[in-house]
Each structure stands twice: as structure tokens, then as C-alpha cells.
mmCIF file of the N, C-alpha and C atoms, coordinates in Angstrom:
data_MODEL
# 
_entry.id   MODEL 
# 
loop_
_atom_site.group_PDB 
_atom_site.id 
_atom_site.type_symbol 
_atom_site.label_atom_id 
_atom_site.label_alt_id 
_atom_site.label_comp_id 
_atom_site.label_asym_id 
_atom_site.label_entity_id 
_atom_site.label_seq_id 
_atom_site.pdbx_PDB_ins_code 
_atom_site.Cartn_x 
_atom_site.Cartn_y 
_atom_site.Cartn_z 
_atom_site.occupancy 
_atom_site.B_iso_or_equiv 
_atom_site.pdbx_formal_charge 
_atom_site.auth_seq_id 
_atom_site.auth_comp_id 
_atom_site.auth_asym_id 
_atom_site.auth_atom_id 
_atom_site.pdbx_PDB_model_num 
ATOM 1   N N  . MET A 1 1  ? 153.058 78.092 26.149 1.00 0.00 ? 1  MET A N  1 
ATOM 2   C CA . MET A 1 1  ? 151.830 77.872 25.429 1.00 0.00 ? 1  MET A CA 1 
ATOM 3   C C  . MET A 1 1  ? 150.660 78.042 26.382 1.00 0.00 ? 1  MET A C  1 
ATOM 4   N N  . ALA A 1 2  ? 149.660 78.802 25.982 1.00 0.00 ? 2  ALA A N  1 
ATOM 5   C CA . ALA A 1 2  ? 148.505 79.061 26.837 1.00 0.00 ? 2  ALA A CA 1 
ATOM 6   C C  . ALA A 1 2  ? 147.604 77.838 26.875 1.00 0.00 ? 2  ALA A C  1 
ATOM 7   N N  . SER A 1 3  ? 146.977 77.634 28.019 1.00 0.00 ? 3  SER A N  1 
ATOM 8   C CA . SER A 1 3  ? 146.070 76.502 28.140 1.00 0.00 ? 3  SER A CA 1 
ATOM 9   C C  . SER A 1 3  ? 144.758 76.812 27.430 1.00 0.00 ? 3  SER A C  1 
ATOM 10  N N  . SER A 1 4  ? 144.052 75.766 27.057 1.00 0.00 ? 4  SER A N  1 
ATOM 11  C CA . SER A 1 4  ? 142.789 75.973 26.351 1.00 0.00 ? 4  SER A CA 1 
ATOM 12  C C  . SER A 1 4  ? 141.742 76.595 27.276 1.00 0.00 ? 4  SER A C  1 
ATOM 13  N N  . GLU A 1 5  ? 141.897 76.399 28.595 1.00 0.00 ? 5  GLU A N  1 
ATOM 14  C CA . GLU A 1 5  ? 140.939 76.965 29.538 1.00 0.00 ? 5  GLU A CA 1 
ATOM 15  C C  . GLU A 1 5  ? 140.983 78.485 29.513 1.00 0.00 ? 5  GLU A C  1 
ATOM 16  N N  . SER A 1 6  ? 142.169 79.069 29.403 1.00 0.00 ? 6  SER A N  1 
ATOM 17  C CA . SER A 1 6  ? 142.264 80.518 29.415 1.00 0.00 ? 6  SER A CA 1 
ATOM 18  C C  . SER A 1 6  ? 141.739 81.130 28.119 1.00 0.00 ? 6  SER A C  1 
ATOM 19  N N  . ARG A 1 7  ? 141.814 80.390 27.011 1.00 0.00 ? 7  ARG A N  1 
ATOM 20  C CA . ARG A 1 7  ? 141.308 80.913 25.746 1.00 0.00 ? 7  ARG A CA 1 
ATOM 21  C C  . ARG A 1 7  ? 139.789 80.837 25.663 1.00 0.00 ? 7  ARG A C  1 
ATOM 22  N N  . SER A 1 8  ? 139.169 79.850 26.294 1.00 0.00 ? 8  SER A N  1 
ATOM 23  C CA . SER A 1 8  ? 137.720 79.709 26.201 1.00 0.00 ? 8  SER A CA 1 
ATOM 24  C C  . SER A 1 8  ? 136.989 80.436 27.322 1.00 0.00 ? 8  SER A C  1 
ATOM 25  N N  . SER A 1 9  ? 137.700 80.945 28.297 1.00 0.00 ? 9  SER A N  1 
ATOM 26  C CA . SER A 1 9  ? 137.064 81.592 29.431 1.00 0.00 ? 9  SER A CA 1 
ATOM 27  C C  . SER A 1 9  ? 136.195 82.786 29.024 1.00 0.00 ? 9  SER A C  1 
ATOM 28  N N  . PRO A 1 10 ? 136.654 83.697 28.159 1.00 0.00 ? 10 PRO A N  1 
ATOM 29  C CA . PRO A 1 10 ? 135.769 84.800 27.753 1.00 0.00 ? 10 PRO A CA 1 
ATOM 30  C C  . PRO A 1 10 ? 134.514 84.309 27.033 1.00 0.00 ? 10 PRO A C  1 
ATOM 31  N N  . LEU A 1 11 ? 134.649 83.258 26.257 1.00 0.00 ? 11 LEU A N  1 
ATOM 32  C CA . LEU A 1 11 ? 133.484 82.710 25.562 1.00 0.00 ? 11 LEU A CA 1 
ATOM 33  C C  . LEU A 1 11 ? 132.486 82.123 26.551 1.00 0.00 ? 11 LEU A C  1 
ATOM 34  N N  . LEU A 1 12 ? 132.997 81.498 27.605 1.00 0.00 ? 12 LEU A N  1 
ATOM 35  C CA . LEU A 1 12 ? 132.101 80.960 28.620 1.00 0.00 ? 12 LEU A CA 1 
ATOM 36  C C  . LEU A 1 12 ? 131.360 82.080 29.343 1.00 0.00 ? 12 LEU A C  1 
ATOM 37  N N  . TRP A 1 13 ? 132.041 83.177 29.630 1.00 0.00 ? 13 TRP A N  1 
ATOM 38  C CA . TRP A 1 13 ? 131.382 84.311 30.285 1.00 0.00 ? 13 TRP A CA 1 
ATOM 39  C C  . TRP A 1 13 ? 130.332 84.935 29.377 1.00 0.00 ? 13 TRP A C  1 
ATOM 40  N N  . ILE A 1 14 ? 130.637 85.080 28.096 1.00 0.00 ? 14 ILE A N  1 
ATOM 41  C CA . ILE A 1 14 ? 129.677 85.661 27.152 1.00 0.00 ? 14 ILE A CA 1 
ATOM 42  C C  . ILE A 1 14 ? 128.463 84.747 27.007 1.00 0.00 ? 14 ILE A C  1 
ATOM 43  N N  . GLY A 1 15 ? 128.706 83.460 26.842 1.00 0.00 ? 15 GLY A N  1 
ATOM 44  C CA . GLY A 1 15 ? 127.604 82.502 26.732 1.00 0.00 ? 15 GLY A CA 1 
ATOM 45  C C  . GLY A 1 15 ? 126.758 82.463 27.990 1.00 0.00 ? 15 GLY A C  1 
ATOM 46  N N  . GLY A 1 16 ? 127.418 82.509 29.144 1.00 0.00 ? 16 GLY A N  1 
ATOM 47  C CA . GLY A 1 16 ? 126.680 82.529 30.401 1.00 0.00 ? 16 GLY A CA 1 
ATOM 48  C C  . GLY A 1 16 ? 125.855 83.786 30.566 1.00 0.00 ? 16 GLY A C  1 
ATOM 49  N N  . ALA A 1 17 ? 126.405 84.921 30.135 1.00 0.00 ? 17 ALA A N  1 
ATOM 50  C CA . ALA A 1 17 ? 125.672 86.184 30.226 1.00 0.00 ? 17 ALA A CA 1 
ATOM 51  C C  . ALA A 1 17 ? 124.446 86.160 29.316 1.00 0.00 ? 17 ALA A C  1 
ATOM 52  N N  . ILE A 1 18 ? 124.600 85.654 28.105 1.00 0.00 ? 18 ILE A N  1 
ATOM 53  C CA . ILE A 1 18 ? 123.460 85.557 27.183 1.00 0.00 ? 18 ILE A CA 1 
ATOM 54  C C  . ILE A 1 18 ? 122.394 84.624 27.752 1.00 0.00 ? 18 ILE A C  1 
ATOM 55  N N  . LEU A 1 19 ? 122.817 83.510 28.302 1.00 0.00 ? 19 LEU A N  1 
ATOM 56  C CA . LEU A 1 19 ? 121.877 82.566 28.905 1.00 0.00 ? 19 LEU A CA 1 
ATOM 57  C C  . LEU A 1 19 ? 121.165 83.197 30.095 1.00 0.00 ? 19 LEU A C  1 
ATOM 58  N N  . ALA A 1 20 ? 121.890 83.942 30.916 1.00 0.00 ? 20 ALA A N  1 
ATOM 59  C CA . ALA A 1 20 ? 121.280 84.589 32.080 1.00 0.00 ? 20 ALA A CA 1 
ATOM 60  C C  . ALA A 1 20 ? 120.256 85.634 31.652 1.00 0.00 ? 20 ALA A C  1 
ATOM 61  N N  . VAL A 1 21 ? 120.577 86.427 30.642 1.00 0.00 ? 21 VAL A N  1 
ATOM 62  C CA . VAL A 1 21 ? 119.633 87.437 30.155 1.00 0.00 ? 21 VAL A CA 1 
ATOM 63  C C  . VAL A 1 21 ? 118.379 86.772 29.604 1.00 0.00 ? 21 VAL A C  1 
ATOM 64  N N  . ALA A 1 22 ? 118.554 85.716 28.840 1.00 0.00 ? 22 ALA A N  1 
ATOM 65  C CA . ALA A 1 22 ? 117.400 85.004 28.290 1.00 0.00 ? 22 ALA A CA 1 
ATOM 66  C C  . ALA A 1 22 ? 116.547 84.399 29.403 1.00 0.00 ? 22 ALA A C  1 
ATOM 67  N N  . ALA A 1 23 ? 117.193 83.843 30.422 1.00 0.00 ? 23 ALA A N  1 
ATOM 68  C CA . ALA A 1 23 ? 116.448 83.259 31.535 1.00 0.00 ? 23 ALA A CA 1 
ATOM 69  C C  . ALA A 1 23 ? 115.668 84.325 32.297 1.00 0.00 ? 23 ALA A C  1 
ATOM 70  N N  . VAL A 1 24 ? 116.254 85.487 32.473 1.00 0.00 ? 24 VAL A N  1 
ATOM 71  C CA . VAL A 1 24 ? 115.561 86.582 33.170 1.00 0.00 ? 24 VAL A CA 1 
ATOM 72  C C  . VAL A 1 24 ? 114.355 87.050 32.355 1.00 0.00 ? 24 VAL A C  1 
ATOM 73  N N  . ILE A 1 25 ? 114.509 87.162 31.056 1.00 0.00 ? 25 ILE A N  1 
ATOM 74  C CA . ILE A 1 25 ? 113.392 87.602 30.202 1.00 0.00 ? 25 ILE A CA 1 
ATOM 75  C C  . ILE A 1 25 ? 112.255 86.576 30.225 1.00 0.00 ? 25 ILE A C  1 
ATOM 76  N N  . ILE A 1 26 ? 112.598 85.313 30.030 1.00 0.00 ? 26 ILE A N  1 
ATOM 77  C CA . ILE A 1 26 ? 111.566 84.268 30.042 1.00 0.00 ? 26 ILE A CA 1 
ATOM 78  C C  . ILE A 1 26 ? 110.938 84.149 31.420 1.00 0.00 ? 26 ILE A C  1 
ATOM 79  N N  . GLY A 1 27 ? 111.756 84.219 32.464 1.00 0.00 ? 27 GLY A N  1 
ATOM 80  C CA . GLY A 1 27 ? 111.226 84.152 33.819 1.00 0.00 ? 27 GLY A CA 1 
ATOM 81  C C  . GLY A 1 27 ? 110.319 85.318 34.139 1.00 0.00 ? 27 GLY A C  1 
ATOM 82  N N  . GLY A 1 28 ? 110.705 86.509 33.705 1.00 0.00 ? 28 GLY A N  1 
ATOM 83  C CA . GLY A 1 28 ? 109.867 87.678 33.926 1.00 0.00 ? 28 GLY A CA 1 
ATOM 84  C C  . GLY A 1 28 ? 108.534 87.570 33.213 1.00 0.00 ? 28 GLY A C  1 
ATOM 85  N N  . TYR A 1 29 ? 108.572 87.062 32.000 1.00 0.00 ? 29 TYR A N  1 
ATOM 86  C CA . TYR A 1 29 ? 107.322 86.886 31.256 1.00 0.00 ? 29 TYR A CA 1 
ATOM 87  C C  . TYR A 1 29 ? 106.441 85.836 31.934 1.00 0.00 ? 29 TYR A C  1 
ATOM 88  N N  . TRP A 1 30 ? 107.073 84.760 32.424 1.00 0.00 ? 30 TRP A N  1 
ATOM 89  C CA . TRP A 1 30 ? 106.340 83.703 33.111 1.00 0.00 ? 30 TRP A CA 1 
ATOM 90  C C  . TRP A 1 30 ? 105.683 84.259 34.375 1.00 0.00 ? 30 TRP A C  1 
ATOM 91  N N  . ILE A 1 31 ? 106.421 85.048 35.131 1.00 0.00 ? 31 ILE A N  1 
ATOM 92  C CA . ILE A 1 31 ? 105.861 85.654 36.338 1.00 0.00 ? 31 ILE A CA 1 
ATOM 93  C C  . ILE A 1 31 ? 104.709 86.592 35.984 1.00 0.00 ? 31 ILE A C  1 
ATOM 94  N N  . TYR A 1 32 ? 104.869 87.357 34.918 1.00 0.00 ? 32 TYR A N  1 
ATOM 95  C CA . TYR A 1 32 ? 103.798 88.253 34.474 1.00 0.00 ? 32 TYR A CA 1 
ATOM 96  C C  . TYR A 1 32 ? 102.541 87.469 34.120 1.00 0.00 ? 32 TYR A C  1 
ATOM 97  N N  . ILE A 1 33 ? 102.688 86.387 33.373 1.00 0.00 ? 33 ILE A N  1 
ATOM 98  C CA . ILE A 1 33 ? 101.536 85.573 32.961 1.00 0.00 ? 33 ILE A CA 1 
ATOM 99  C C  . ILE A 1 33 ? 100.855 84.955 34.178 1.00 0.00 ? 33 ILE A C  1 
ATOM 100 N N  . ILE A 1 34 ? 101.656 84.444 35.121 1.00 0.00 ? 34 ILE A N  1 
ATOM 101 C CA . ILE A 1 34 ? 101.081 83.794 36.299 1.00 0.00 ? 34 ILE A CA 1 
ATOM 102 C C  . ILE A 1 34 ? 100.332 84.808 37.158 1.00 0.00 ? 34 ILE A C  1 
ATOM 103 N N  . THR A 1 35 ? 100.949 85.962 37.384 1.00 0.00 ? 35 THR A N  1 
ATOM 104 C CA . THR A 1 35 ? 100.305 86.945 38.259 1.00 0.00 ? 35 THR A CA 1 
ATOM 105 C C  . THR A 1 35 ? 99.135  87.658 37.579 1.00 0.00 ? 35 THR A C  1 
ATOM 106 N N  . ALA A 1 36 ? 99.116  87.686 36.256 1.00 0.00 ? 36 ALA A N  1 
ATOM 107 C CA . ALA A 1 36 ? 98.020  88.341 35.542 1.00 0.00 ? 36 ALA A CA 1 
ATOM 108 C C  . ALA A 1 36 ? 96.795  87.446 35.408 1.00 0.00 ? 36 ALA A C  1 
ATOM 109 N N  . ALA A 1 37 ? 96.938  86.157 35.643 1.00 0.00 ? 37 ALA A N  1 
ATOM 110 C CA . ALA A 1 37 ? 95.793  85.243 35.540 1.00 0.00 ? 37 ALA A CA 1 
ATOM 111 C C  . ALA A 1 37 ? 94.811  85.540 36.664 1.00 0.00 ? 37 ALA A C  1 
ATOM 112 N N  . GLU A 1 38 ? 93.559  85.700 36.310 1.00 0.00 ? 38 GLU A N  1 
ATOM 113 C CA . GLU A 1 38 ? 92.554  86.088 37.296 1.00 0.00 ? 38 GLU A CA 1 
ATOM 114 C C  . GLU A 1 38 ? 91.928  84.901 38.014 1.00 0.00 ? 38 GLU A C  1 
ATOM 115 N N  . ASP A 1 39 ? 91.826  83.766 37.350 1.00 0.00 ? 39 ASP A N  1 
ATOM 116 C CA . ASP A 1 39 ? 91.117  82.639 37.937 1.00 0.00 ? 39 ASP A CA 1 
ATOM 117 C C  . ASP A 1 39 ? 92.054  81.571 38.531 1.00 0.00 ? 39 ASP A C  1 
ATOM 118 N N  . MET A 1 40 ? 93.326  81.892 38.710 1.00 0.00 ? 40 MET A N  1 
ATOM 119 C CA . MET A 1 40 ? 94.280  80.924 39.251 1.00 0.00 ? 40 MET A CA 1 
ATOM 120 C C  . MET A 1 40 ? 94.268  80.981 40.780 1.00 0.00 ? 40 MET A C  1 
ATOM 121 N N  . PRO A 1 41 ? 94.157  79.812 41.444 1.00 0.00 ? 41 PRO A N  1 
ATOM 122 C CA . PRO A 1 41 ? 94.194  79.798 42.900 1.00 0.00 ? 41 PRO A CA 1 
ATOM 123 C C  . PRO A 1 41 ? 95.541  80.321 43.430 1.00 0.00 ? 41 PRO A C  1 
ATOM 124 N N  . VAL A 1 42 ? 95.502  80.960 44.584 1.00 0.00 ? 42 VAL A N  1 
ATOM 125 C CA . VAL A 1 42 ? 96.698  81.568 45.161 1.00 0.00 ? 42 VAL A CA 1 
ATOM 126 C C  . VAL A 1 42 ? 97.755  80.511 45.462 1.00 0.00 ? 42 VAL A C  1 
ATOM 127 N N  . LEU A 1 43 ? 97.348  79.368 45.963 1.00 0.00 ? 43 LEU A N  1 
ATOM 128 C CA . LEU A 1 43 ? 98.298  78.305 46.291 1.00 0.00 ? 43 LEU A CA 1 
ATOM 129 C C  . LEU A 1 43 ? 99.043  77.824 45.043 1.00 0.00 ? 43 LEU A C  1 
ATOM 130 N N  . LEU A 1 44 ? 98.336  77.665 43.945 1.00 0.00 ? 44 LEU A N  1 
ATOM 131 C CA . LEU A 1 44 ? 98.975  77.266 42.698 1.00 0.00 ? 44 LEU A CA 1 
ATOM 132 C C  . LEU A 1 44 ? 99.918  78.359 42.196 1.00 0.00 ? 44 LEU A C  1 
ATOM 133 N N  . MET A 1 45 ? 99.516  79.608 42.346 1.00 0.00 ? 45 MET A N  1 
ATOM 134 C CA . MET A 1 45 ? 100.356 80.728 41.924 1.00 0.00 ? 45 MET A CA 1 
ATOM 135 C C  . MET A 1 45 ? 101.662 80.751 42.721 1.00 0.00 ? 45 MET A C  1 
ATOM 136 N N  . VAL A 1 46 ? 101.571 80.562 44.019 1.00 0.00 ? 46 VAL A N  1 
ATOM 137 C CA . VAL A 1 46 ? 102.771 80.540 44.863 1.00 0.00 ? 46 VAL A CA 1 
ATOM 138 C C  . VAL A 1 46 ? 103.665 79.360 44.488 1.00 0.00 ? 46 VAL A C  1 
ATOM 139 N N  . ALA A 1 47 ? 103.071 78.208 44.242 1.00 0.00 ? 47 ALA A N  1 
ATOM 140 C CA . ALA A 1 47 ? 103.850 77.029 43.884 1.00 0.00 ? 47 ALA A CA 1 
ATOM 141 C C  . ALA A 1 47 ? 104.566 77.221 42.545 1.00 0.00 ? 47 ALA A C  1 
ATOM 142 N N  . LEU A 1 48 ? 103.879 77.799 41.569 1.00 0.00 ? 48 LEU A N  1 
ATOM 143 C CA . LEU A 1 48 ? 104.507 78.028 40.265 1.00 0.00 ? 48 LEU A CA 1 
ATOM 144 C C  . LEU A 1 48 ? 105.608 79.080 40.330 1.00 0.00 ? 48 LEU A C  1 
ATOM 145 N N  . LEU A 1 49 ? 105.454 80.064 41.196 1.00 0.00 ? 49 LEU A N  1 
ATOM 146 C CA . LEU A 1 49 ? 106.500 81.067 41.352 1.00 0.00 ? 49 LEU A CA 1 
ATOM 147 C C  . LEU A 1 49 ? 107.677 80.543 42.168 1.00 0.00 ? 49 LEU A C  1 
ATOM 148 N N  . ALA A 1 50 ? 107.446 79.525 42.998 1.00 0.00 ? 50 ALA A N  1 
ATOM 149 C CA . ALA A 1 50 ? 108.521 78.958 43.819 1.00 0.00 ? 50 ALA A CA 1 
ATOM 150 C C  . ALA A 1 50 ? 109.461 78.063 43.006 1.00 0.00 ? 50 ALA A C  1 
ATOM 151 N N  . ILE A 1 51 ? 109.008 77.538 41.883 1.00 0.00 ? 51 ILE A N  1 
ATOM 152 C CA . ILE A 1 51 ? 109.837 76.629 41.082 1.00 0.00 ? 51 ILE A CA 1 
ATOM 153 C C  . ILE A 1 51 ? 111.118 77.306 40.596 1.00 0.00 ? 51 ILE A C  1 
ATOM 154 N N  . PRO A 1 52 ? 111.072 78.450 39.916 1.00 0.00 ? 52 PRO A N  1 
ATOM 155 C CA . PRO A 1 52 ? 112.330 79.053 39.457 1.00 0.00 ? 52 PRO A CA 1 
ATOM 156 C C  . PRO A 1 52 ? 113.207 79.533 40.616 1.00 0.00 ? 52 PRO A C  1 
ATOM 157 N N  . VAL A 1 53 ? 112.584 79.944 41.720 1.00 0.00 ? 53 VAL A N  1 
ATOM 158 C CA . VAL A 1 53 ? 113.383 80.361 42.883 1.00 0.00 ? 53 VAL A CA 1 
ATOM 159 C C  . VAL A 1 53 ? 114.141 79.170 43.438 1.00 0.00 ? 53 VAL A C  1 
ATOM 160 N N  . ALA A 1 54 ? 113.477 78.038 43.572 1.00 0.00 ? 54 ALA A N  1 
ATOM 161 C CA . ALA A 1 54 ? 114.127 76.834 44.081 1.00 0.00 ? 54 ALA A CA 1 
ATOM 162 C C  . ALA A 1 54 ? 115.234 76.361 43.144 1.00 0.00 ? 54 ALA A C  1 
ATOM 163 N N  . LEU A 1 55 ? 114.985 76.407 41.848 1.00 0.00 ? 55 LEU A N  1 
ATOM 164 C CA . LEU A 1 55 ? 116.013 76.004 40.883 1.00 0.00 ? 55 LEU A CA 1 
ATOM 165 C C  . LEU A 1 55 ? 117.232 76.924 40.949 1.00 0.00 ? 55 LEU A C  1 
ATOM 166 N N  . ALA A 1 56 ? 116.995 78.215 41.118 1.00 0.00 ? 56 ALA A N  1 
ATOM 167 C CA . ALA A 1 56 ? 118.105 79.161 41.223 1.00 0.00 ? 56 ALA A CA 1 
ATOM 168 C C  . ALA A 1 56 ? 118.913 78.915 42.490 1.00 0.00 ? 56 ALA A C  1 
ATOM 169 N N  . VAL A 1 57 ? 118.242 78.643 43.599 1.00 0.00 ? 57 VAL A N  1 
ATOM 170 C CA . VAL A 1 57 ? 118.952 78.366 44.852 1.00 0.00 ? 57 VAL A CA 1 
ATOM 171 C C  . VAL A 1 57 ? 119.792 77.102 44.722 1.00 0.00 ? 57 VAL A C  1 
ATOM 172 N N  . LEU A 1 58 ? 119.234 76.062 44.121 1.00 0.00 ? 58 LEU A N  1 
ATOM 173 C CA . LEU A 1 58 ? 119.983 74.816 43.929 1.00 0.00 ? 58 LEU A CA 1 
ATOM 174 C C  . LEU A 1 58 ? 121.174 75.019 43.000 1.00 0.00 ? 58 LEU A C  1 
ATOM 175 N N  . LEU A 1 59 ? 121.004 75.797 41.951 1.00 0.00 ? 59 LEU A N  1 
ATOM 176 C CA . LEU A 1 59 ? 122.104 76.065 41.029 1.00 0.00 ? 59 LEU A CA 1 
ATOM 177 C C  . LEU A 1 59 ? 123.227 76.835 41.716 1.00 0.00 ? 59 LEU A C  1 
ATOM 178 N N  . VAL A 1 60 ? 122.869 77.853 42.479 1.00 0.00 ? 60 VAL A N  1 
ATOM 179 C CA . VAL A 1 60 ? 123.884 78.633 43.198 1.00 0.00 ? 60 VAL A CA 1 
ATOM 180 C C  . VAL A 1 60 ? 124.605 77.753 44.215 1.00 0.00 ? 60 VAL A C  1 
ATOM 181 N N  . ALA A 1 61 ? 123.882 76.884 44.904 1.00 0.00 ? 61 ALA A N  1 
ATOM 182 C CA . ALA A 1 61 ? 124.508 75.994 45.875 1.00 0.00 ? 61 ALA A CA 1 
ATOM 183 C C  . ALA A 1 61 ? 125.476 75.030 45.197 1.00 0.00 ? 61 ALA A C  1 
ATOM 184 N N  . ALA A 1 62 ? 125.086 74.492 44.043 1.00 0.00 ? 62 ALA A N  1 
ATOM 185 C CA . ALA A 1 62 ? 125.968 73.571 43.334 1.00 0.00 ? 62 ALA A CA 1 
ATOM 186 C C  . ALA A 1 62 ? 127.225 74.275 42.827 1.00 0.00 ? 62 ALA A C  1 
ATOM 187 N N  . ILE A 1 63 ? 127.068 75.479 42.285 1.00 0.00 ? 63 ILE A N  1 
ATOM 188 C CA . ILE A 1 63 ? 128.230 76.240 41.804 1.00 0.00 ? 63 ILE A CA 1 
ATOM 189 C C  . ILE A 1 63 ? 129.142 76.592 42.969 1.00 0.00 ? 63 ILE A C  1 
ATOM 190 N N  . ARG A 1 64 ? 128.565 77.010 44.086 1.00 0.00 ? 64 ARG A N  1 
ATOM 191 C CA . ARG A 1 64 ? 129.358 77.370 45.271 1.00 0.00 ? 64 ARG A CA 1 
ATOM 192 C C  . ARG A 1 64 ? 130.135 76.155 45.782 1.00 0.00 ? 64 ARG A C  1 
ATOM 193 N N  . ASP A 1 65 ? 129.477 74.995 45.874 1.00 0.00 ? 65 ASP A N  1 
ATOM 194 C CA . ASP A 1 65 ? 130.160 73.789 46.335 1.00 0.00 ? 65 ASP A CA 1 
ATOM 195 C C  . ASP A 1 65 ? 131.285 73.391 45.390 1.00 0.00 ? 65 ASP A C  1 
ATOM 196 N N  . ARG A 1 66 ? 131.055 73.538 44.096 1.00 0.00 ? 66 ARG A N  1 
ATOM 197 C CA . ARG A 1 66 ? 132.097 73.177 43.115 1.00 0.00 ? 66 ARG A CA 1 
ATOM 198 C C  . ARG A 1 66 ? 133.296 74.111 43.226 1.00 0.00 ? 66 ARG A C  1 
ATOM 199 N N  . ILE A 1 67 ? 133.057 75.392 43.430 1.00 0.00 ? 67 ILE A N  1 
ATOM 200 C CA . ILE A 1 67 ? 134.157 76.348 43.577 1.00 0.00 ? 67 ILE A CA 1 
ATOM 201 C C  . ILE A 1 67 ? 134.957 76.028 44.836 1.00 0.00 ? 67 ILE A C  1 
ATOM 202 N N  . ILE A 1 68 ? 134.272 75.731 45.936 1.00 0.00 ? 68 ILE A N  1 
ATOM 203 C CA . ILE A 1 68 ? 134.968 75.401 47.181 1.00 0.00 ? 68 ILE A CA 1 
ATOM 204 C C  . ILE A 1 68 ? 135.783 74.126 47.029 1.00 0.00 ? 68 ILE A C  1 
ATOM 205 N N  . SER A 1 69 ? 135.209 73.097 46.405 1.00 0.00 ? 69 SER A N  1 
ATOM 206 C CA . SER A 1 69 ? 135.946 71.841 46.249 1.00 0.00 ? 69 SER A CA 1 
ATOM 207 C C  . SER A 1 69 ? 137.102 71.988 45.264 1.00 0.00 ? 69 SER A C  1 
ATOM 208 N N  . LYS A 1 70 ? 136.958 72.859 44.283 1.00 0.00 ? 70 LYS A N  1 
ATOM 209 C CA . LYS A 1 70 ? 138.040 73.070 43.317 1.00 0.00 ? 70 LYS A CA 1 
ATOM 210 C C  . LYS A 1 70 ? 139.241 73.728 43.988 1.00 0.00 ? 70 LYS A C  1 
ATOM 211 N N  . LYS A 1 71 ? 138.985 74.629 44.951 1.00 0.00 ? 71 LYS A N  1 
ATOM 212 C CA . LYS A 1 71 ? 140.080 75.275 45.667 1.00 0.00 ? 71 LYS A CA 1 
ATOM 213 C C  . LYS A 1 71 ? 140.835 74.293 46.551 1.00 0.00 ? 71 LYS A C  1 
ATOM 214 N N  . LYS A 1 72 ? 140.157 73.241 47.022 1.00 0.00 ? 72 LYS A N  1 
ATOM 215 C CA . LYS A 1 72 ? 140.776 72.264 47.913 1.00 0.00 ? 72 LYS A CA 1 
ATOM 216 C C  . LYS A 1 72 ? 141.497 71.140 47.174 1.00 0.00 ? 72 LYS A C  1 
ATOM 217 N N  . GLU A 1 73 ? 141.295 71.032 45.858 1.00 0.00 ? 73 GLU A N  1 
ATOM 218 C CA . GLU A 1 73 ? 141.933 69.966 45.092 1.00 0.00 ? 73 GLU A CA 1 
ATOM 219 C C  . GLU A 1 73 ? 143.441 70.156 45.091 1.00 0.00 ? 73 GLU A C  1 
ATOM 220 N N  . ASN A 1 74 ? 144.144 69.059 45.319 1.00 0.00 ? 74 ASN A N  1 
ATOM 221 C CA . ASN A 1 74 ? 145.591 69.098 45.316 1.00 0.00 ? 74 ASN A CA 1 
ATOM 222 C C  . ASN A 1 74 ? 146.086 67.806 44.668 1.00 0.00 ? 74 ASN A C  1 
ATOM 223 N N  . PHE A 1 75 ? 146.524 67.895 43.443 1.00 0.00 ? 75 PHE A N  1 
ATOM 224 C CA . PHE A 1 75 ? 147.003 66.740 42.741 1.00 0.00 ? 75 PHE A CA 1 
ATOM 225 C C  . PHE A 1 75 ? 148.516 66.620 42.966 1.00 0.00 ? 75 PHE A C  1 
ATOM 226 N N  . LEU A 1 76 ? 148.912 65.490 43.519 1.00 0.00 ? 76 LEU A N  1 
ATOM 227 C CA . LEU A 1 76 ? 150.330 65.309 43.848 1.00 0.00 ? 76 LEU A CA 1 
ATOM 228 C C  . LEU A 1 76 ? 151.184 65.065 42.633 1.00 0.00 ? 76 LEU A C  1 
ATOM 229 N N  . GLU A 1 77 ? 150.634 64.411 41.595 1.00 0.00 ? 77 GLU A N  1 
ATOM 230 C CA . GLU A 1 77 ? 151.427 64.052 40.433 1.00 0.00 ? 77 GLU A CA 1 
ATOM 231 C C  . GLU A 1 77 ? 151.466 65.109 39.352 1.00 0.00 ? 77 GLU A C  1 
ATOM 232 N N  . VAL A 1 78 ? 150.805 66.229 39.562 1.00 0.00 ? 78 VAL A N  1 
ATOM 233 C CA . VAL A 1 78 ? 150.746 67.275 38.551 1.00 0.00 ? 78 VAL A CA 1 
ATOM 234 C C  . VAL A 1 78 ? 151.557 68.475 39.029 1.00 0.00 ? 78 VAL A C  1 
ATOM 235 N N  . ASP A 1 79 ? 152.429 68.988 38.156 1.00 0.00 ? 79 ASP A N  1 
ATOM 236 C CA . ASP A 1 79 ? 153.193 70.182 38.504 1.00 0.00 ? 79 ASP A CA 1 
ATOM 237 C C  . ASP A 1 79 ? 152.312 71.401 38.245 1.00 0.00 ? 79 ASP A C  1 
ATOM 238 N N  . ASN A 1 80 ? 152.228 72.249 39.253 1.00 0.00 ? 80 ASN A N  1 
ATOM 239 C CA . ASN A 1 80 ? 151.417 73.470 39.111 1.00 0.00 ? 80 ASN A CA 1 
ATOM 240 C C  . ASN A 1 80 ? 152.269 74.637 38.706 1.00 0.00 ? 80 ASN A C  1 
# 
């Protein structure tokens, strides 16, 4: 019998891809609006553009740490 994880994996990839595309579109529009503003101070513009970059770096770091820790997990009472 197949595990439920293997059956939902394609759905997770599709959902993640849709979410990533939507985030890129919204982020691109946000960057366009920020950079097109004429009266916005440069420091504020840099700070607003740094927010999505920082969030992306934190997300990648969390996913990377989770993948590394998942590879190291070893349950003694579970048959693999």
C-alpha cells in the first residue's frame, strides 16, 4: 500500500509552483511601484525592497535546515 506522502507529493509541487508564480508576479509589481515612485526617499526605497529579499533568505534557510535535519533523523522503533 502506498503511503499518503507519495500520493500528495505532486499536489504539493503544483501548489508550491502556483504560489511561487503568484509571489513573483506580486513581488515584481511591488518592485515596479516602489521604483516608479518619484517622491520616495532612497533609504525608504532600499528598505522596502530589502523586505522580500530578507524573507526569501530566511525561508530558504529554514527549508535547508529542515532538509538537513530530516536526513539525520533515525527512529529506532520504526522499520524503514
